[in-house]
KOLLUM-187732 format. One record per residue: x, y, z of N, C-alpha, C, O, CB in turn. Coordinates in steps of 0.05 Angstrom, whole numbers, plus 5000, padded with zeros to 4 digits. Glycine has a CB too. Layout:
N
XYZXYZXYZXYZXYZ/...
***
This chain:
528
509047294476509847524493510147424523508447294534507647764491/512547504534512947424562511247554581511447804582515547464569/509747444596508047544615509147544642510147344652505747414614/509047794656510147814681507747904699506048054690512648014681/507647814726505747904742506748034767508447904779504247694748/506048264777506848424800504748474818502548524810508048664794/505448474845503348564864504448784883506448744897502348324880/502949014883503749244902502149214928502449374946503149544888/501750315016503050635023502050515044502150625066502150985011/503249995181504949875201506249625193505149505175503449825225/508249535203509249275194508849065213509049115237511949285189/508348825203507448605222509548365214510148335190504048515219/510248225231512047975225510347745229508847745249514847945244/510447545213509147275213511147055213512947055197507247235188/510946855231512846665229511646375228509646315242514646695252/512846205210511545945206513045735221511445545223511445865176/514845685231516145445245515345175231515244955243515145425275/514745185205514544945189512844735200513444505199517244825185/510344825211508344635222509144555249507844375260507844385204/511044645261511944585287510244745308509744975303514744635288/509544645329507644795350509645035361512044995365506544575377/508545245363509845485373510245465402508345415417508345735367/512745495412513445465441512045695455512445925447516545475446/510445655473509545835491509945825521508745965537507045835488/511945645527512545585555514145835563515545975548514245305559/513845875592515446085607514646355596512346405590518546045604/516546535594516146825589514946875557513547065552519046995594/515746695541515046675513511946785510511146975497515446365502/510446615526507546675524506746945528504647035518505946515542/508147105544507447395549507747555523506547765521509247525571/509147465503509447615480507247555458506947705439512047565471/505847345462503647315444501447485445500547525467502647085446/500447605425498447825423495547715418494847655396499148015400/494247685438491447515437489747715426487547625418490147395466/490147985423487948165412488048175380486448305367488348475425/489948045371489948015340488247815329488947575331492547955331/485947875317484347665302485547515282486547635262482247785290/485747245285486947075267484946905253482946865267488946905279/485146805231483046645215484146375206483646275184482146815189/485746265223487146015219488845935243488646065264488946045195/490345735243491745625266494545765269496645645267492145325262/494346035273496746205274496646325303494546385314496746435250/499146355313499546495338501146755333503346745321501146305358/500346975340501647215336503347325359502347375381499647405328/505947365352507847465372508547735367509047795344510247305373/508747915386510148165380512848135390513448045412508748405392/514648215371517348175378518148385400517448625399519148205352/519648275420520548435445523048565439525048505452521048255470/523148775417525448905411526049125432524349305437525149025383/528149105444528949305467531749395464532549555481528649185496/533249325445536249405442536549475414535449365395538349175449/538349695412539349785386537750005375536950185389539349565368/537249975347536150235333533050235342531550045343536450235298/532450485346529650515355527850495333528350615312529250775369/525350345335523650345314522050585309520850685329522050135316/521850685284520550945277518950905252520050955230522551175274/516650835252514950775227516350625206517050735185513851045214/516750355213518250205194516650195167514250165168518649915204/517850215143516650205120517549975100516649945078516950455108/519449815111520649595094521349365111522149405134523149685078/521149105101522148875116522748655095521048595078519948775139/524948545096525748345075527948155088529448245106526848485048/528247905078530447745084532647835065532247865041529747445081/535047885077537447975062539747785062539147545065538448225074/542147855058544647705056544647535083543947625105547247905052/545547295078545947095101543547035116543546975140548047175120/541247065101538547005114537947175139536647105158538346705124/539147425138538547605161536147775155535847835131540947785167/534347855172532348025166533048305168534148395188530347965181/532448465147532948745144530148915146527948835137534448795115/530449115158528049305160529249615158531649685162526249245192/527249775151528050035150525750235162523350175162528850105121/526650455170524750635184524550875162526250945146525950735214/521850995165521351225150523351455154523751615136518751315156/524551455177526351655183529151605168530751785169526751655214/529651395157531951355142533851115150535351025133533451605144/533751015173535450795183534850535168532550465164534950765214/536850405160536450115150537849935169540249955174537650065121/536549765180537849575204536849285203534949205190536949685233/538449135218537948835217536648765241536948905260540448665214/534948535243533848435267535248185277535948005261531048405264/535448165302536947925314535847815340534947955357539948005319/535947565341535047425366537647355382538947155379533347155360/538047545399540547515416540647275435542847165440540847745432/538247185445538346965465537046705455536246525470536847065492/536746705425535946435411533446325420533046085420537846225415/531646505429528846385441526846385419524546335424527646555467/527646455391525646435371524446715363523046735343523446245381/524946925381523747195378525947385376527647405394521947275402/526047545354528247735353527647955373525448045377528647845325/529948035386529648215408531348475407531248645426530348075432/532948505384534848725380535148805350534248655332537748645392/536349035346536649135322539549265319540549365338534449335318/540749255295543449355292543449505266542549395246545649145292/544449755266544549925243546249805221548549715225545550205250/545149805198546649735172547449955157549749965147545049565154/545750165154546750415143544350625148542150555156547450375110/544950875142542851065146542951235121544851385116543351245173/540751225104540851385076540751675081541051825062538451305057/540351775105540452055108543152155107543552395104539152125133/545251985110548252075105548652125077550652255071550351875114/547052035060547352115028545352305021545052324997547051865008/543852445037541852605029539252505018537852655004542852755014/538652235025536552105013534152055038534552075063537851815000/531851995026529651945045527951705034528251605012527752205048/526251625054524151425049525451155033525051105009521851555031/526850995050528050775041525850545038525950355053530350695059/524250565021521950365018522650125002521249925004519650495006/524750124986525349924970527749754980529549874992525750024944/527749504976530149354988530149074974528048934972529949315021/532549004963533348744953536148694954537648864963532448714927/537148454945539848424946540748184929539148014922540748384974/543648184923544647994908547247904916549148064913544548064884/547647684924549847604940550247754962548347764978552047604925/552547894969552948084994552048364987552148535005555948105003/551248424966550648714956547748764963546048604956551148744921/546948984977544249064983543549314967545049514965543849115014/541349294957540249534941538049644957536149514966539249454912/538249924959535950104974534750284954536150444941537150294999/532150274950530650434934529550674950527650654966528450284922/530850914946529751154963528051304943527551214920532151344976/527151554953525551714938527051834911525851884890524551934956/529951864916531252014898533051814879533751884856532952224913/533751594890535651414875535651124886534751074908538651534877/536750934869537050664878540150654885541750724867536050444856/540850584909543750594918544650314926543050174938544050804944/546750224920547949964929549849994955551350184956549649844905/549649804975551149814996552449525000551449314992549649915018/554849545014556449285017557949315041559349505047558549224993/557349075059558749055083561348885075561148635076556848935106/563849015067565848875058567248735081568348525076567449035042/567348845105569048735126567448555143568648425161570248965144/564848515139563348305153562748375182562448195199565048045153/562348625188561848705215558748755218557848815240563548965222/557248735197554648765198553449045189551049075188553848695223/555349225183554949505177556249565149558549495144556149675199/554649695133555649755104557949945107557850145121553449885085/560049875093562450065091563050165062564850315057565249925102/561450075044561850145017559150205006557150085012563449925001/559250414988556550474976556950624950558850774948554750654995/555150584930555050734905552450744891550750574895556950624888/552150934875549650994861549450814839551250774823549551284852/546750684838546150484815544550664795545350674772544350224825/542450784805540450914786539451174799538551174821537750704781/539751394784538951654798537451814779537152064782541351814808/536251674756534351834738531551824746529851744731534451734710/531151914772528751914783527352164787528152304806528851794806/525552254772524152514777523352534807521852364817521452544757/524452724822523752754851523353044859525253194860525952634869/520953114865520553384873520253454902519753684909518253474860/520653244921520253274949517653234957517153284981521053504958/515753144940513153084950513252824966514552634957511253074927/511852794990512252605009511352334997512152125007510952685035/509452314975508652064964510251964943509451774930506252074955/512452074939514251974915515951794929517451854947516152204899/515551514919516851284929518251144907517451164883514951094942/520251004913521350784897520850534913522150484933524550834891/518950374904518050144918518149884902518649884878515450194927/517649634918517449394905520149284894520149104877515549414883/522549404903524949344889525449044894525048944916527249524899/526348914871526648634871528548554847528648684826523948494871/529848324853531348214833529848014816528847814828533648114844/529548044791528347844773529647614767532047614770527847954752/528547424757529847164747532047194727533847024724527646984734/531947444713533647524695536447654706538447704693532247714678/536047704731538447834747538348124744540448254748541447724737/536348244737535948534734534048644757532548494768534848604706/534248894762532749034783530049104772529849214750534149284793/527949054787525149144781524149314804524349234828523348904776/522849544797521849714817519449884805519149904780524149894828/517949984823515750184815516250474826516950504849512950094826/515750664809515550934817512751024821511151014803516751094798/512251114845509351224849508551434828510251574816509051354877/506051464825505051684806505551964817505552014841502051644801/505852144797505852434804503452594802503352834805507652564788/501152414795498752564788497652734810496152914805496752394778/498452674838497152844859499153064865498753224885496552674886/501153084848503253334855502753554839503153534814506353254852/501953764851501454034833504154164822504154354806499954274853/506454034831508954154821510653934817512653914831510254364840/510053724799511853504797514353584781514253774765510453264783/516653444785519053484770518753404742517053224737521353344783/520153494721520153434697520453154692522153034705521653574685/519053014673519252744674519452644643517652494635516752624690/521552724627521252694599521352404592520752344569523452864584/522152224610522251954603519751794611519351554604524451844615/517951934626515451794635515951574656514651364656513951674611/518051624674518651414691516551404717515551194725521751454700/515951644727514151654750511151584741509751724726514451944763/510351354754507751254748508051024732506250954717506051444735/510450874734511150654716512850444730513950494752512550764691/513050214719514949994729517449994711517350024686513349674728/519749974724522249994710523749724713523349574732524050244720/525449674693527449454694529949574691530249724672527049234672/532049534708534049664711536749444714536549264730533549864734/538849474699541049304702542349354731542049574741543049364679/543549174743544749214769546949384769547649474791545648974780/548349464746550349664746549449944738550850144737552449574728/546649934734545450194728545850284699544850494692546650424748/547250164682547750264656545550224635545750344613550150134646/543550074641541250054623538550044638538349904658541449814606/536550184628533850204640531650174620531750284598533550444654/529750024628527449984610524750044624524449964647527449674599/522850184612520250244622518550034614517850024591519150494613/517749854631516349614621513149614626511749424618517549384635/512149824640509449864642508550134653509850244671508449674657/506550234645505950504654502850504667501450304670506150724627/502050764673499350764684498850654714496550584721497650604665/500750654727500550524757500350764777501350984772503350324765/499050714799498650924817500350924842501951104848495750934823/499950704858501550704884502250404887501150264904499750824910/503850314872505050034874506949994896509250094892506249954849/506549884918508549824938509749574937512149554943507549864963/508449354930509749074927509848974900508049014883508148864943/511948854895512548694870513548434876515348404893514448834852/512648224862513747964867513547764845511447744833512647854889/515847614840515647414819514847134832515647074854518447394804/513146974817512446724828514546514816516446594804509346644821/514046274821515846044811516246034782518345954772514745774819/514146114767513846114739515546334723515946324699511046144733/516346524742517546754730515646984724516547194714518946684705/513346964728511447184724511547364748512147284770508447084719/510947624741511247864761508347964768506848044750513148114746/507547964794505048044804505748344818507948394828503847804825/503748494816504048764832501248834839499348794824505549014817/501048954862498349084872498449394865500549514862498049044906/496149494863495649774860493449874876491449724879495249834834/493450114888491550224904488950344890489150464869492950434919/486750324902484150464887484450734889485650844907481450394900/483250874870483351174865484451244841485951094829484851304885/483751504833484851604809484751454784486651424769487351664814/482351354780481751174759481950884762481250734744483251234740/482850784784483050514793480450474811480350584833485950464809/478350324802475950304816476250094840474450084857473850224796/478449954840478449724860481349714870483049844857477649434846/481849584891484449514901485349264883483849064881484449454934/487649284871488249144848490548924851492648974862488949334828/490148704840492248524835492848504806491048444790491648244847/495148564798495748564767497948384759499848324774496548844758/497548294733499748124719500848294700499448404683498747864706/503648324702504948524685505248404657506348184653507748614696/504348544639504848484610506548714600505948954606502148444592/508448654586510448864578509149094562507549034544512848744562/509749334566508849574553505949644554505049824540509549554526/504449494573501649534579501349784594502949854611500549294593/499049914588497950144605495950054626494049894620496650364585/496250134650494449994672492250194682490950144702496349894698/492050414668489350574673489650824687487951004683487550424690/491550864702492251114719493351334703495051274686494251064742/492751574707493651804693493951784665496151804654496051884702/491651754651491451734622492451954607493251924584488851704614/492452194619493252444606496252434602497252584585492452684621/497852274616500452264617501552074595503452124581501252204643/500151864593501151634577499151574555497051474561501651374595/499851624529498351564506497851254505499751104512499851654480/495551154498495150874500492750794481490950944475494650804530/492950524472490850444455488650294471486350284464491950284432/489650174494487850024510488650004539490950064544487549754500/487149934556487749884584487949614594486149454591485850004599/490249554607490349274620488949274647489849414665493449194624/486849114650485349084674486748884695488148694689482648974665/486148964719487348774740486148484738483848444733486848884769/487748294744487048004740485247924766483747724765489847804738/485348094787483548024809483348274826485148434829484547784825/480848294839480248544854480648424883479348234892477048674848/482348544896482948474926480548544943479148744939485548634937/480148374963477648404977478048455010476348585023476048134972/480448345021480748325050480648575064479348605085483148185057/481948775052482049035066482649245043482449195019484449045090/483449495054484149715033487149755033488449675053482550015039/488349865014491049985011492949765014494249755035491650205031/493049564995495149354995497949484996498449684983494849174969/499849375013502349475016504449235007504749164984502649565046/505749155025507848925018506648675008504348625014509648835043/508048524994507248254985509548074986511848154984506048264957/508847814989510947614990510047344981508047244993512047605018/511147224963510446944954511746764973514146794978511446884925/510346574984511246355001512546154982511746114960508846235018/514646034993516245834978514445594974512745534990518845754993/514745444952513345174949514044974970512644784976513845054922/516445024979517444805000516644875028517244725047520744785001/515345095033514745205058511545155062509945305051515745515059/510644955078507844905080506145145092504145235081507544665097/507145215115505845445129502645445130501345645123506845695117/501645225139498745175141497545135113495345235107497345425156/498945015097497644925071497745155051496145155033494644845076/499845355056499845575038502245585020502945805011499645805053/503745325013505945334999505445464971503545394956506945054997/507145644964506745774937504645994937504346124916505945574916/503146054958501446244957502446524960504446564973499546194974/501146724949501946994951500647124976498147104979501247154925/502247244994501247375017501447675013503447795004502847275040/499247785020498848085016498148235042496248165056496548124997/499748445049499448615071497448845062497448925038502248715081/495848935081494249155077494449365099494149315122491549055074/495149605089495549835106493049925121492950035143496750055090/490749865104488249985115487850265107489750395099488249965145/485150405109484550655102486350845121486750805145481450695103/487251065106489051245119487951355145485551405147489851465100/489851395164488851515192486651385205485551505223487951795189/485951145198484250985214486150775227486750575214481850865198/486950825250489450675261488850415272490650285282490750835284/486450325271485450055278485349855254484949615257482650085291/485749975229485049815207487849695196490049795201483550005185/487549465181489749335167489449055168487948965185492449415178/490648895151490448595150492348485134493848615119488048515141/492348185137494048015119492147815107490547705121496447875135/492347755082491047535067492947385052495147475048489147635048/492347155043493647005024491946955000489546945002494646775035/493146904977491946864954492846614939495246584931492347094938/491046434936491746174922491446234892489246284882489845934931/493746224878493746264848494746014835496845904839495646504840/492745934818493045644804492545684774490745834767490845404817/493945584761493845564730491945364723492045144734496545494716/490145444704488245264692489245134666491545184658485845424687/487744974654488744814633489844984607491544884591486444634625/488745224604489745424580491745614592492445814579487145604566/492745564615494945734624494145984638495946134647496545804602/491546054640490646294658490546214685490045984692487846424650/491046424702491146394729488146444741486646614732493346584740/487546284762485046314778486046364805488146264813483146074777/484246554823485146664846482946634868480546684863486046944840/483846564893482146534914483646654938485846574945481346244917/482246854951483447024970482346924998480046875002482747314965/484146895018483546775044484646965066487046985068484846475047/483147095083484147235104485947075124485446845131481847355116/487947205132489747085150489547205180489247065200492547115138/489647475181489647605206488847905202489048005180492447575220/487948025223487248315224489448425240489848335262484348385237/490948625230492948745246493449045234494149055210495748545245/493149245246493049515235495749625225497949585236491849695256/495449765203497349925190500049765184502249825195497750185206/499649555167501949425160503249525134501949585114501249145158/505949545136507249655112508649425097508749455073509449895120/509649225106510949025091510948775106510448775130513749115084/511648555090511648255103514048125089514848175066508648075097/515147935106517347775093517247505108516647485132520347925095/517947315092518447025107521247025116523047125103518046755087/521546915139524246885152525446645143524246505127524046885183/527946575154529346355144528346075153528945865143532046395150/526746105174525445865184522545805172521245615180525045885215/521745965151519345925142517246095155514846055150518845665145/517946265170515846445186515046685167516446755148517246565216/512946805174512247055160512347285180510847285199509347035147/514247465175514647715191513047915180512547915156517447825192/511948105198510448335189511348585204512048585228507448285193/511448795188512449065198509949235202508349275183514749215178/509549335227507049525232508149815230510149885243505449475262/506949955215507850235210507350435234509050585242506450345185/505050415245504150585268503350855258503150915234506350625290/502851025278501351285272503451485261505851495267499951405299/502251655243504051855229502252105227500052115238505151745199/503352295213501752505202500552455177500752235167503252725199/498952655165497352605142499152515120498052365103495852855134/501552575117503552505096505252275101507252225087505252725090/504452135122506051875131508951935142510751765144506451685106/509252205148511752265163511952185193509952175208512152565161/514352145200514752025228514552285244516552425244517851865232/512352365260512252575276511552505305511452675323510452755266/510952235309510852135337512951965343513851825325508451995342/513951945368516051815376515651505378513651405389516651935400/517651355367518051065369515250925360514150755374518950985401/514350995337511850845330512450635310514250655294509751035317/510750415314510950185298512049935316512949965338512750255273/511949725303512849465317513049245295512149265272510649365342/514349025306514548795289513048555301512948525326517448725284/511848375284510548165294511547905279512747915257507448215293/510947695292511447415281508947245284507747215306513947285296/508247135262505846955262506746685258507946615237503947025241/506146525276507246245277504746055271502646075283508546185307/505145885252503045675245503345455269505545355275503645525212/501145385280500945165299498744995295496545095300500745265326/498944745284496744585277494944515301492644435298497744355264/496044545324494344465349492744725360491044705378496344345373/493344935347491845155357488945185347488545155323493245405352/487245225361484345225352482645455358480445485350482944995363/483945655376482545895388482646115364483746335368484246005417/481546065342481646275321478746325311476946165315483546195297/478246545296475846605284475046445262476746415244475846875276/473046335260472146175233471646355213472346265191469645995236/470446595212469946795191470847055198471047115221467346815185/471547225178472347475181470247695184470547885201473947525162/468147675166466147895167463047765170462547545160466448075139/461447915182458647815183457547815156458747935138456847985202/455247675153453947685125452947955122452548115141451647485121/452447995094451548265086448748325097446948155096451448285056/448348565109445948655121443648665101443948735078446348925133/441148585111438748595093437148835098436648885122436848345096/436249005078435049235083431949225068431749115046436949475074/430049325078427449325066427449495042429049685041425249415085/425849445022425749594997424549895005425350094993423749434975/422749905027421750175033424250365045424450595039419350145055/425850225061428050385073429950475052431050695053429650225095/430450315033432450365009431450574994432950754986432950114990/428650574987427650774970427951034983428751214969424950714964/427251065009427151295026430151425026430551665022426151215055/432151225030435051285031435751405003436951615001436751025038/435151264981435651364956434551654950435951814939434451174937/432151704958430951964955432552184970432952404961427951954965/433552104993434952275011437852334998438752564999435052145042/439152144987441352144973441152354949442952504943442051874965/438852334937438752544915438052834925438953024913436552454895/436252854947435953114958438053244969438053484968434353114976/440053084980442553194993444553274972446553394978443852985012/443953214948445653294925448153104926450353184916446353604927/447852884936450352694939451352634909453752624903449452394957/449452584891449852504863451352734849452652694828447152444847/451252964860452953164845455953134850457453264836452053434853/456852984868459952974873460752674874463152614873460853124902/458852474876459452204876458152014856455751994855458852114900/459751884841458451684826458251424841459851384859459651634800/456251244832455850984845456250764826455150544831453150964859/457550794804457850584783460450424785460850244770457650714755/462050494804464650354810466750374790468650234789464150084815/466150574773468150594752469450914751471850954748466750514721/467751094754468651384747468351524777466851454795466551554722/470451734776470551924798469852194789470852304770473051934810/467952314806467352594803468852744823471152674828464352654807/467852954836469453124854470152964878472153014891467953384862/468352764884469052594909469152304897468652244874466752624935/470052124916470451834910467951694902465751754912471451694934/468151514884465951334876464951174900466551084915466951144855/462551144904461151004930460250744925458950614942458651154941/460750634900459750344896460350144915458649974921460650244872/462750144926463649924941464150024969465649894984466049794929/463050254978463750365002463050185029464350195050462550625003/460950035024460149885046461649655054461449545076457749805042/463349575035465349375039468049495050469649345061465949235014/468249735048470949875056470849985083472749965097471750115037/468550105090468050235115465650125130463750035118467650505112/465850135157463750025172461450255173461850485165464749925202/459350165183457050365186457750605201456950825194454750245198/459350565224460150795241461950985226461751225226461650715266/463850825211465751005197464251155174464851395169468150835186/462651035160460951205140459651445151459851665139458751045126/458451425173457351635187459151815193458652045187456051565209/461451755206463451935212464752095188465652315191465351795226/464851955162465652115139463752325130464452515116466151945119/461252285138459152455130459352705149459352935141456352305130/459352645175459052845192461653015198461553255205457952725216/463952885193466653035198467952975171469652805170468552925226/467353115148468553035124471553135122472953035104466953135101/472453325140475553395138477153255157479553295158476053695142/475953085171477652935193479652765180481952735190475752735212/478852635156480452435142479952495113477652505105479652135149/482052555098481652625069483752425055486152405060482352965063/482452305037484052095019486252285003485552494994481851924995/488652215000490552374986489652494959490052734953492852214982/488452324942487652374916485252544915484452644893487252134901/483852594939481452754940482053024956480153164961479152574952/484553094963485153334975484653574956485253584932487953324984/483553774971482954024955485654154945487654124959481354254973/485654294921487754434914486954704906485054734890489354304895/488254924917487555194911489655314892492055324898487355364937/488755394869490455524849489755804844487455864836490555384824/491755974849491456264846492956344822495356284819492256424870/491256494803492756584780494056844785493556974805491156594756/495556934766496957204767494757434763495157674771499257214743/492757364752490557574748488457584770486457714767489057514720/489057434793487557444817485257244818483857224838486457714820/484957084795482656884794483656664810486056594809481956794764/481756534825482556334843480656074837478256104833482256434874/481855834835480455574830480855404854483055384864481555434804/478555274865478855074885477454824877475054824871477955164910/479054624877477954364867480054124871481954144886477254384835/479453914858481153684861483153654836482253664813479253424864/485753624841487653594822487053344806486553134818490253594833/486953364780486353104762488853034751489552794751484153134737/490353224739492953164726494853394726493853614731492653084697/497053374722498953584719501453514706502353284709499553684744/502753684691505253664678506653924678505654114689504953564651/508953934667510654174667509154414653509854644657513554114652/507154364637505954574623503254694636502654924636505454474595/501754494648499054574657497954404680498754184684497154574635/495954514696494754354715491654314706490454504696495054494743/490454074710487854044706486554004732487353824748487253844688/484354184739482954184762479954144760478554294747483454404775/479153944773475953894776474654064798475154054822475353574784/472554244786471454434806468754304815467854094805471054744794/467654444836464854384844463054394819463154584804463854594866/461454194816459954174792461253974770460153924749459654444781/463653884777465153694763466053784735466553614718463553454762/466154034732467454164708470554164712471554194734466354464704/471954124688474954104691476054354677475254414654476253844678/477654484691478954714679482154664676483354524693478354974696/483354764656486254724651487454984656486655174643486854624622/489255014674490955274677493655234669495055034676490855374706/494655444651497355414643499155514668498555694683497955584615/501455374669503155434692504555714689505455824710505255214695/504755824667505856074665503956284674504856514675506656114639/501356224681499156414688498656364719496956494731496356354668/500056154732499756084760501656274777503956314771500355774764/500256394798501556514819502556354842504756384852499956704828/500656184849501156004874499055774872496655814865500956164902/500155524881498555314888498855204915501155204925499055124870/496955114927497255024956495054804960492854804948496855284978/495754604978493854414987492154535008493054685026495154164997/489754455007487554535027486554325042484854175032485254665016/487454295067486754035082483954065093483454015117488753975106/482054155077479054115083477654005061478254065038477654365090/475653825068474153665052472653865031471954085040472153485069/472253795007470553944988467653874991465854004979471453874959/466953675008464253615017463453795041464953795061464153325024/461253945040460854115061459853975087458753755084458954315053/460054075109459353985135456254045136455054205121461054125159/455253905154452253945160450353825140448053905138451454245162/451453625126449753475107447453355118445353345104451153275095/447553275142445253135157443553305172441553215182446252945176/444253565173442553745188439653745179439153775155443754015187/437953725195434953705188433853425185431353385183434453855163/435553245184434552975181434252855211435852905229436652785161/432152695214431952575242433252295241434152205219428852555252/433452175262435151895263434151695241435751565228434751745294/431751675237430551465220431551545189432251365173427051465222/431651805183432451875159435151835154435851735132431752115154/437251905175439751845175440351555169441951485151440851915198/439051385184439351095180438451005154439750815144437950955200/436451115143435751015116437851115095438350965076432851115108/438951345096440951425078443451255080444751185060441651705081/444151185105446851015108446050725097447650585085447950995142/443550645103442650385092443050385060443850185048439450335100/442350595049442250615019445250615010445950464992440650885009/447050775023449750775014450850495018452250395001451450995029/450350375040451550105045450349895022451649705014450850005077/448049935016446949744996448149774970447749584954443949764993/449649994960451050014937453149844931454049814908451850234935/454049714953456449574953455549274937453349184937457549534985/457549164924457248934907456648694928456348464920460048874887/
***
């Protein structure tokens, strides 16, 4: 069986200069961002883009026809990046197309073949062609429009790429968090698709995915994809695609005999977004052939995000071995791409509302990371050693965890989800201060899959809980106490999202500082 490997919700640019020292003479030095922690001989430059299309929460970045960098805004513009003064840093943008002209939104997918550009939007995959060579698309046609689309903001067509076979590959995010999903008789949403470039043939090649943003083929023709933790995914995942496999998310939708587990659990940050394989010919600090992974970081924590690279090596029996190495910390990265000179470019998404909509003006930026073997001013390690806690403190914290009824809503086994998220690895995901903030202000930031859903039946009965699954016939809601009720759609009067946590406030009321510290010590100690 042919095995394919795939890797998958701000954008940063990284540049390699093929082991040449990065020029910092004159005004170029002013664009180096010294606030970005790097974990190798990299210099991070913020691109001084001040001409052309305004940057607005960029969600895609890729090398396109004629080795030109393409990017897209959440607002719909697809544009190219240019270095107008040949100083090594792109400083302007030019519109290529605007998918809003076609009634489309969220151009998260991008790939190309020859001069034809393919854009994956929420509703369809569309082809564009710059026939007259002026840098702007003047021809366009629909390639694939059999995408269930209900207008939910998390419905993406992402990871769009051309495979070694010349077909299009993409991922459609799950509809499990949508209380009113569109009919999906083909089971496309929550799957990976293989589509002919003329759109006449489509094949569903994997199911049970959650939020796959990046897909990439390695030199051996295997396809890697990442997937986000939550909804049955206990970890941030790196997966190897096996045809017709089920990957664990939304089991109610996809009948299956077994679950394909990730080949590696990602460690550097949360919420993997764009991925990019470095060319075997591009050294970039000893990373030839490595997989680079961008991390968006936990939602609405605007200072979180990172880049890592993964060494993937085949052993004697043909299996892959993985080693993850942090590269840089840069918040809210949505995508990455190597430029024509071997540099890695990164798109920073910037601040948005809860649904990742562009509501703040001109959010986001692009960065370029340059490898410089003479640069030594970098951090030798990314995280401090795991803290040590006394057994007495941990016992006290465990008792408080039970007394506060935390176990009533949170599992700690790293596998299952109750009404709230599993806390097994929370100490590796959030800092001590962030954990305390989650407890004291539970409604400040709510993970999308944990948002409360209120369902009102026609007979006046009201259910408030977490949406577990949904289809055209019924909703499954987990209520307080972790019981699951199924409600037939024909009996529903109204459904609505409730942007308040199902965890009550005041959980720490009555605890003194020593007790609060003991509780948090215990929660952190749960991490692997």
